[in-house]
N, C-alpha and C positions, 0 to 999 in steps of 0.2 A: 504493499500499500504506500501511496505518497502523500504528501501533506500531512506527515507524521513525524510528531519529536520524539525520539527515542531516547532513554537515559540509562546510564550502567554505571557501575562503581566497581574497583577494583576489589577484590577480597579483603587486601590490607586496610582498604578505606583511604588511601592514599591520593587517589586520582580518580576524578570525576571524568565520564565519556559521554558527549551526546552529539547525536547525527540526525540530519533530517534532510529532506528531499521535496520541495514545495513545486508543484504542477499546476493544478487547478485554481488554487487561492492566487498563485503568482500570475497567471496569462488573466485571471479576473482584473487585477490590478493594472495590468499593462494595458487593458483594452481600451482605454481612453487616454491614454498616455502615449506620445509620440516622441520617442527619445532616439538618438542616434546608440548605435551599438554598445559604444564605449560607455555611454551614460548608463545604459541599460545593465550593462556587466556591474557597475559600482553600486547602481540601486539595489540590484539584487543580492549583491554580496552582503551590503549593509542590512538589507532584509533578514537574510539568514541569519547574521550576527545577532540581531535585534531578537529573533525567535529562539535563538541558544540561550541568549542571556534571561529573557523573560520566563523561560522554563524554570527557572530557579529564584525568582522573588517571591517573598514570604509574605507580601500585602496584597490587598486589593488594589489594584491601579495599574500602571504602566509605566513601560520605559521607552524613552526617547532617545534615538542617537541621531546626531546633527553632524553633517560636514559642512563648512561653510567657509568661503574665501573670496578673494577678488579676480579669479579666472573666467573662462568662458561660462563655466558652470557656478552659478551662486550659490546654491543650496541643495542638499541633497538631506532629506529627512525621512526617518521611519519611525513609527510608534507600534508596539506591540503590548498588549493588555497581558494582565497575570492570567486570563483564561484563553491566551493566545490568539486573540483577534488582531489581524495585521493591517495597517495600512501604509502608504511609501508614496513619496513624490519627488521629483526632481526638478529643479527651475534653472532654466538657462538665460544667460544675458541676450538681449534682444540682437539679433543677427550674430550670434556668437558662431565663431567657425570651430569645429571639431575636427581636427586631422585624424588619420587612421592612425596614426602613432601617439594618440593622447595617452596619458597616464595620469592617476591620481593626482601627482603633484603639479602637472600642468595645467590640468583642467580646473582645479580649485586652488593652486597654492603657488602661482607664478613668482609673488612677492614675498612668500615666506610669512606672510600674516594670517594663514589660514588656521582655522580653529577647529578642534573635535570637541562636540559637545555630548556629555550624558546626562539625562534628566530623569529622575524618578519620582513621579507624580502619584502620591498615596489618593484614591478615591475619597478618603473620609477625612482628610487633613482640614484643619479648621480653617475657616475663611480668613483670608488676609495672611496667611501663613505660606510664604513661597515652598514652590518644590525644590528638593534637594538638585543642585545642579554642579556638575563638574566640567571643568573647562582646561583642555590643554592644548598646546601648539599641535598642528596637525603635521605628524611626523610619520615617515615610512613610506613604501612605494606602493603599498596596498591597504586596502581597508583592514586585512587581517592584521598588518602591522601597526595601522594607525590605532587601532582598538587593544593590541596587545600591549604597546607603549602606555596608554592611558590605564589599562589594568594593573600594569606593574608599578606605575607612579601615581595613581592615585587611590587604588583600592589595595595595594600591595598583595595582590593575588596573582600567582604565576598563572597565566593563562596563554593557550595556544589556539589559534584559529586556522583553518582551512576552509576557503569559500571559493564558490565559482557560481556563475550565472550567466544564462543567456535568455533569449526569448521564451523559451519552453520550460526552464526549470532554474530556480535557484537553490542552492544547497550548500551543508558545510558540516563541518566535524569540529568539536570543541574538545581540548583537554584542559582541566583545571586540577592544581595540586591543591588538595584539601588540606585546611589547616586543621591544627589539633590531631591529626591521624596518629594511631598507635599500633605498634607490632604487636602478634600475638602474645608476647610475654607481657603486655600492657605497658611497654615503655614507648614514648614519644618518639615518632619517626621524626628526624631531623632533616632539612634539607641536605642533599648528598647521598643520605641512606637509602631514600625511597627508590628502591630498584623498580617498582612498577611504574613510577612515573617516566624514568630514564627508557624503560622499555617500551610504553606505549607513545613517547615523544619519538622515539627512534623509527618504529613502525610506521606511525603516522607521517613522517618526514618522506616516506617512498610515494606517498599519493601525488598523481598527477590531477590537474583541472579536469581533463578529460574523462578520469574515472570517477570523480565527484558528480559530473553531469550525467554520466550514463548508467552508473550502477546504481542500484537501490540501496537504500540504507543497509538492508540486511545483507546483500552481498557484500558491501564496503567493510561492514563488521566482520564479517567471515574471513575477507581476504586478509585483514590486517591482525585481527585477534583470535584466529581459531584454535590456537593452542592455549588460551588463556580463558580462566573460569572467571567470568564476571557475574555481578549482582545485576539482574535487569529490574528495571522499576517501570510501573504501568504507563502505555504510550499516551500520548496528548495531539489530540488532532488541532490543525492549525487552519483557520479560515480568514478570507480576506473580509474586512468590515471598516466601509468607510461611513461614517454617521449622515451624510448629505443626504436629503431626501426633497422631493418636489415640495412638500410643505415648508421645509426650512426656507428653501429658496423664495416661495412665496412671502413667507413672513418678512425676510430681507426687503424683497420689492417693495412691499407695504410702507416699510421705512423711508424707501426715498420719495414717496407721496405721489398723488396721481398726477399731477401736473408733468412731473418728471418722466414717468411713464408714458405720459401721452406723447411727449417730445421725443422720446424714443421711437413709439410707435409711429410718428408722424414721418420720420427719416427712414425706418427699416422695417415698418409693418409687422414686426414682431419683436420680441425681447429675448435674446439668446443669452443664457447664463452657463459658464462652466464651473464646475466645482474646483476651488482653487487648490484642494489636495490632489484629488484622483482624477481629474480631467473630465468628470460624466457631464453630458450637457444636458441641458433644460430650457426648452423652447415653450414660450408664452404667445400666443396669438391674442389678437384684439380682444376676442369673447374670453380667455383665460384673464387677460388684464383687467377687463370690466369686472368681472368678478372678484377680484383681489380687494374691491373698495364697496362690496355690496354689504348692508349692515346685516349681521347673521341672521335676523329675521326675515330679511328680503331674500337672502340666498336659500333658505329653506323652502321658500315659496317660488322661487324663481323658475320659469319652464325650463325643463332640460338641464337644472342645476346639478342633477346627481350623475351627470356624464359629462360635465365640463372637462374634466381631466382624462 
């Protein structure tokens, strides 16, 4: 199965392993976003990383990963909730040129001022209390390296990632050295003594991006760790979810006011809105627009009001 996050732990509890391959949810997310292949790859790799990390958060909320800089790509942002509902977007500068040889650094960080941001947003945080936010310079030649740099310097948690993405799949493998792991005799495992971590890292380093994209998570884990006795945890399904709806767009149009809407109709004969996050288009014709400003009581009795949308 695809669109499943799979989680494992070595028997000495020193190393966490997680893997996933997204297909349906990823293609749904790209359906209304028209991006160059290089940007699709970066967006997909960041999406896979967000899901891998969200699978470990211990609160009801979401994790947001953001790459931002002054290059042809202005922003790449992914949000994944603790229930593994995913959404992702990328914004290019107007008339941006994306050469075939583009890299993470040339696309986002040509002046060295790029930033990598991690935001943890608790659903029940008190009003007025900001979400936790960590920001580091955008370092590394890949999304994996940028995130490893963040985890090492901001979270003090040794983390390795192998990520790959195209228009069909986004996929990844995560290794994390678990804090506080103990050996069978009860003694703490110190860095350098955890042979499971070294073994897993050595095996994962043999991975090629093509294998990540073509092999199922089960096939991948069997290839790498068929000799290892791993503890498996329940699978978690991943889905695409952007909260944009026609009703939300209608509410936004009402805030513009009837005069502004009529002005747009006079020029274009319709109102076209694309979701700023997922790119999904919404069209409102003159009848749709007129219904926006009907009093609720009038709308209930208006002929054909039930079928306006």
